[in-house]
Residue, then its C-alpha position, 0 to 999 in steps of 0.5 A: m402203235t398207241k403211241l403213234k395213234k396218239s400222237l396222230y391226235v395230239i400233233p394236229l390239235t398242238i398246232i391248231s389250238i397254236i394257231s387259235v391263241i395266236p390273235f389273242y396274243f397279238i390282242v393283249s400285245m396290241a394292248t401294250h402298244n401305241t399306233g406307232e409301234i404297232y406300224r412298225g411291228e413292234f407288237l410281236t413282243f410286250g410294249s410299256k402303252l398299257v396302261e396310257n391304253i387304257q387310260t384312253i380307253i376309259s376317257g372314251g365312255f368304255l366302261k358305260y359301253y362295257w355295262n350296256s353290253f353286260y346287262t343286256s346279255m345278261f337280259a337278253a339270254v334270261i328272257c331267250l332261255a325262259v321263252s325256249l323253255m316253255a315253248a319246249y316243254g309245250l312242244t314235248v309235253y302236250k300233245y295236239k294236232l298243230r305240234s308237228f306244224i309248229s316244229r317243223f315252221i320254228l325248224a324252216s324259220m332257222m333257215i331263214p338269215g336274221q338280216i333278211s328280218l331285220l328290217g321289218y324288226t326295227v319298223e316295229m321298233r320304231n312303231l313302239g318308241l323304243m328305238n335309241t334304247h336297249w329293249p330291241l337288243v333283248f327282244t330279239w333273243a325272245a324268238s330264237a329258233y335255234s333255242v327252242y329246236f335246241v332246248s326241245q330236242f333236249m328236252k325230248s330225250s332228256l324228260p322221262m313222259e313216265l315223270v310228267e304223268s306221276a306229277r300229274i296224278d300226285g296233285c302237282g300243278e302244270f307250271k310246278t311240274f314245269i319248273s320242278i321236273a322239268v327245267p332240272m333234267v334240262k340243266p346241261a341245255i340251259g346252260t349251253q345255251f345262257m353262254l351262246v346267246f349271251l356270246w351272241s348278244w355280246n359280239n353283236f354289231l349290226m342290230p345295236s347299229t342299227v336301233l342306237t345312235q346316243s353313244d351313251k347308248f352303245t355296247v363294245p363293237l360300236g364303242i371299239q368302232t367310235l375309238a378308230t374314229a374319235y382317236t385317229q385309228d388308235w390301234g393301241a386303245r382299240g387292241a386294249a379294248l377287244a383284249i378286256s372286252v373278251l374277260p367277260i366270255l372267259i368267265i362265263f366260259a370257265i364257269g359254266s364250261k361243264y354244262f357247255i361241253k355237257g350240252l353240246a356232247a348231248g345234243a349231238v346225239k339226241g337229234 
């Protein structure tokens, strides 16, 4: 009976895993074919055009696009975490009249789609003279309601107030208490949010397409789009570009998967 129960879990999980892997297989397979072979359905097996496709994306400036995406995503994740941690600390440790209102306001703002505020944000960036720079891609994550909510919920359950009070009695400054006590207590939340924000920023297409018009400032999603027009729908090169664009995400997840899984599991029960 136990084996039967296990098979009821293992079989569906195996099927779902195979279905999830198939698109990645096709992307990698497409990277080894040219457009004609893909249209003939030969992408079911691997071809011999990988080097040619990689040369195409390199000549199309994709190394610059990858660098733009990488460092803007890193900055976005760092700034988002810095703001979210400080905001979560203020919502968790301090007691003041507007704390409940601010918490509800942050939660309510999560219900507003980001596309609605995109126009106002674009006008703001234009007035600041930041259009056609990467700063708008970074600053948009400086006020992430979801990150503040997630980290604050985690901190409320992981940070004992007795520990904070003991640090204050011992003469520890507020900032030092925050850095040396509060931040280490929420490492799983930090790892989870870092990977999520990096992933969201890396895959973001709408914001870069709105604030960037110069090709040398493009990120990977915009670069893949221009590859289609510049090379007349070169699906093999697009497949190579997509396959390489997944590598940073896989590396970051492999490094921080322990914190990612732990953070999501903890956040699911600490609301």
